[in-house]
Backbone as CSV, one residue per row, in Angstrom:
resi,resn,N_x,N_y,N_z,CA_x,CA_y,CA_z,C_x,C_y,C_z
1,MET,87.292,48.571,98.011,87.326,48.449,99.123,85.892,49.169,100.238
2,VAL,85.069,49.088,100.399,84.063,50.057,101.566,84.968,50.123,102.435
3,LEU,84.707,50.980,102.649,85.521,52.026,103.727,84.100,51.748,105.603
4,PRO,84.989,51.370,106.086,84.108,50.714,107.254,83.014,51.446,107.657
5,ALA,82.018,51.837,108.773,81.097,52.599,109.381,81.758,53.954,110.219
6,PHE,82.672,52.980,111.016,83.006,54.203,111.749,83.674,55.483,111.084
7,GLY,84.885,54.904,110.060,85.306,55.741,108.655,84.905,56.708,108.355
8,ARG,83.117,56.664,108.228,82.443,56.768,107.222,81.426,57.586,108.386
9,GLU,81.422,57.667,109.325,80.798,58.229,110.404,81.529,59.230,110.984
10,LEU,82.860,58.981,111.294,84.345,60.418,111.399,84.156,61.209,110.765
11,ALA,84.369,60.969,108.396,84.525,61.357,108.140,82.882,62.593,107.614
12,ARG,81.164,61.597,108.044,80.227,62.711,108.057,80.355,63.916,109.246
13,HIS,80.559,63.401,110.360,80.474,64.337,111.387,81.682,65.437,111.468
14,ARG,82.531,65.059,110.535,83.587,66.902,110.123,82.746,67.652,108.393
15,MET,82.713,66.620,107.567,82.469,67.761,106.672,80.719,67.205,106.356
16,PRO,81.324,68.755,105.684,79.835,69.540,105.048,79.917,68.838,104.188
17,GLY,78.509,68.384,102.969,77.551,67.329,102.283,78.099,67.207,101.259
18,LYS,78.422,68.274,100.628,79.329,68.201,99.197,81.120,67.587,99.342
19,ASP,81.200,68.193,100.557,83.021,67.694,100.779,82.930,66.245,101.450
20,PHE,81.966,65.868,101.821,82.251,63.734,102.559,81.399,63.714,101.031
21,ASP,80.682,63.360,100.224,80.479,62.798,99.400,82.241,62.587,97.826
22,THR,82.564,63.871,98.139,83.856,63.807,97.355,84.977,63.552,97.859
23,ALA,84.895,63.322,99.252,85.894,62.792,100.032,85.450,60.890,100.317
24,VAL,84.432,60.649,100.502,83.941,59.148,101.028,83.562,58.525,99.635
25,MET,82.455,59.091,99.386,81.335,58.455,98.227,83.075,58.457,96.459
26,GLN,84.023,59.441,96.074,84.118,59.916,95.140,86.010,59.038,95.382
27,ALA,86.602,58.600,96.444,87.819,58.697,97.187,88.345,59.582,96.985
28,SER,88.490,60.784,96.839,89.179,61.572,96.862,89.784,62.280,97.159
29,VAL,91.698,62.030,96.438,92.516,61.993,97.396,93.187,63.778,96.985
30,TYR,93.732,63.857,99.069,94.141,65.608,99.151,95.612,65.270,99.243
31,ASP,95.994,67.274,98.842,97.624,67.187,99.548,97.276,68.084,101.543
32,TRP,97.860,68.418,101.684,97.911,68.654,103.090,96.645,70.215,102.894
33,GLU,97.224,71.041,102.051,95.764,71.582,101.724,94.273,71.508,101.412
34,GLY,93.769,70.581,100.950,92.617,70.662,100.520,91.754,69.483,101.608
35,ALA,93.049,68.233,102.547,92.138,67.817,103.526,92.368,68.493,104.859
36,LEU,92.716,69.668,105.044,92.340,71.374,106.070,90.731,71.587,105.639
37,GLN,91.206,72.561,104.492,89.835,72.495,103.645,88.350,71.998,103.715
38,VAL,88.843,69.968,103.654,87.507,69.640,104.002,87.300,69.473,105.830
39,GLY,88.097,68.944,106.050,87.874,68.600,107.003,88.379,67.484,107.784
40,TYR,89.709,66.929,107.029,90.067,65.472,107.116,91.541,66.436,108.239
41,LEU,92.050,67.197,108.211,92.656,67.690,108.924,91.730,68.595,110.710
42,ASP,92.345,68.660,111.621,92.171,70.255,112.581,93.267,71.311,111.754
43,THR,94.456,71.580,111.994,95.231,72.796,111.602,96.947,71.629,111.226
44,VAL,97.549,72.125,110.942,98.688,72.126,109.834,99.958,73.069,111.099
45,VAL,100.641,71.936,111.220,101.905,72.626,112.094,103.025,72.706,110.888
46,ASP,104.090,74.331,111.477,104.644,74.478,110.433,105.619,74.530,111.934
47,GLY,106.778,73.100,111.929,107.736,73.767,112.648,107.733,71.836,113.909
48,ASP,107.679,72.227,114.745,107.699,71.050,115.792,106.515,71.054,116.089
49,VAL,106.488,69.644,115.380,104.798,69.164,116.391,104.373,68.684,117.142
50,ALA,105.863,68.008,118.362,105.516,67.679,119.626,104.791,69.018,120.641
51,GLN,105.668,70.229,119.986,105.731,71.709,120.752,104.352,71.556,120.849
52,ALA,103.713,71.185,119.382,102.533,72.223,118.099,101.354,71.752,120.093
53,ALA,101.674,70.054,120.035,100.065,69.545,120.553,100.565,69.659,122.279
54,LEU,101.638,69.467,122.097,101.367,69.601,123.421,101.182,70.836,124.789
55,ALA,101.560,72.179,123.361,100.213,73.588,123.569,98.892,73.369,123.300
56,GLU,99.186,73.006,122.557,97.440,72.696,122.003,96.807,71.798,123.104
57,ALA,97.174,70.929,123.974,97.078,70.385,125.695,96.928,70.950,127.236
58,GLU,97.417,71.894,126.840,98.271,72.243,127.930,96.767,73.885,127.222
59,ARG,96.537,74.100,126.800,95.526,74.850,126.268,93.802,74.577,126.953
60,LEU,93.689,72.946,126.094,92.662,73.125,125.771,92.569,71.710,127.694
61,GLY,93.568,72.040,128.141,93.300,71.294,130.101,92.981,72.715,130.558
62,LYS,93.635,73.506,130.203,92.424,74.034,131.050,90.690,73.939,130.827
63,TYR,90.676,73.496,130.264,88.701,73.497,129.983,88.348,72.656,130.784
64,LEU,88.940,71.315,131.817,88.655,70.622,132.499,88.145,70.139,133.576
65,LYS,88.407,71.158,134.068,87.420,71.698,135.399,85.707,72.438,135.524
66,GLN,85.872,73.125,133.894,84.758,73.240,133.619,83.746,72.340,132.860
67,PRO,83.168,71.586,134.121,81.472,70.817,133.509,81.052,71.080,132.620
68,ALA,80.166,72.112,132.363,79.621,72.078,131.481,80.714,71.925,129.617
69,PHE,81.816,72.098,130.333,82.461,71.910,128.245,82.890,70.086,128.679
70,GLN,83.056,69.787,129.623,82.777,67.973,129.686,81.476,67.765,128.781
71,GLN,80.592,68.222,129.700,79.471,67.832,128.743,79.093,67.704,127.412
72,THR,78.827,69.186,127.340,79.013,69.593,125.464,79.083,68.761,124.585
73,LYS,81.095,68.449,125.387,81.838,67.226,124.613,81.196,66.000,124.617
74,GLU,80.725,65.583,125.277,80.507,64.056,125.142,78.319,64.406,124.572
75,LEU,77.658,65.554,124.902,76.604,65.862,123.893,77.048,65.448,122.702
76,GLU,77.595,66.474,122.069,78.318,66.739,120.894,78.366,64.861,119.763
77,ARG,79.566,64.010,120.402,80.339,63.812,120.228,79.545,61.847,120.712
78,LYS,78.082,62.024,121.053,77.566,60.855,121.605,76.452,60.162,121.201
79,ILE,76.289,60.326,119.993,74.963,60.082,119.095,76.797,59.441,117.405
80,VAL,77.681,60.248,117.347,78.413,59.452,116.826,79.048,58.204,117.341
81,ALA,79.193,58.258,118.046,80.397,57.486,119.061,79.354,56.230,119.527
82,ASP,78.253,56.006,119.712,77.669,55.047,119.906,77.090,54.444,118.820
83,ARG,77.282,54.676,117.577,77.027,54.794,116.078,78.415,54.150,115.556
84,ILE,79.445,54.571,115.498,80.497,53.741,115.373,80.465,52.667,116.049
85,LEU,80.341,52.844,117.759,80.099,51.314,119.158,79.266,50.185,117.915
86,GLY,78.419,50.723,117.762,77.203,50.050,117.113,77.146,49.128,116.086
87,GLU,78.287,49.642,114.992,78.874,48.790,114.127,80.361,48.078,113.609
88,ILE,80.751,48.837,114.896,83.048,48.134,115.321,82.823,46.223,114.430
89,ASP,82.240,45.584,115.650,82.265,44.986,115.337,81.534,44.212,114.169
90,ALA,80.771,44.748,113.501,79.999,44.008,112.260,81.146,44.529,110.945
91,ASP,82.567,45.274,110.932,82.584,46.193,110.469,84.399,45.912,110.313
92,ILE,84.629,45.500,111.707,86.149,44.541,111.787,86.132,43.124,112.573
93,PRO,85.839,42.522,111.719,85.527,40.897,112.580,87.468,40.532,113.905
94,MET,86.862,40.301,113.991,87.697,39.615,115.416,87.420,39.186,115.344
95,PRO,88.405,37.600,116.227,88.173,36.326,116.389,87.523,36.021,117.776
96,PRO,86.433,35.397,116.930,84.861,35.184,117.435,85.014,34.948,119.427
97,THR,85.303,34.790,120.559,85.965,35.803,121.217,86.321,35.893,121.853
98,GLU,85.726,37.603,120.856,86.921,39.095,121.250,85.634,39.781,120.451
99,SER,85.300,40.859,121.261,85.021,41.897,120.283,85.526,43.270,120.540
100,TRP,85.865,44.014,119.507,86.081,45.830,119.907,85.694,46.718,120.955
101,VAL,84.554,46.539,121.158,83.641,47.133,121.590,84.369,46.816,123.422
102,SER,84.257,45.399,123.531,85.338,44.674,124.838,86.718,45.629,125.030
103,LYS,86.797,46.362,124.434,88.406,46.208,124.181,88.724,48.570,124.825
104,LEU,87.435,48.238,124.230,87.147,50.335,125.122,87.313,50.749,126.386
């Protein structure tokens, strides 16, 4: 199976070169520790996942009123997002009358 562009681009954005090649090109499978190390996971929660997610959302929410945070985030992710959106319709066929991009 060919990994769609969005999967390759997200992996390329998150993983250093050698880890990208091993994970994507060689289709390596990782346990949770390996997935954390190469960048598939941001964190691993031991306990209540919902509680940890809410705490992280609360922490990140404190940045929302700071324009620099939003602008930096947009600049950092724009190239990857544009590349994915530009290729998604070709990667994942939809009925002729629909488009993945129009769904966003």
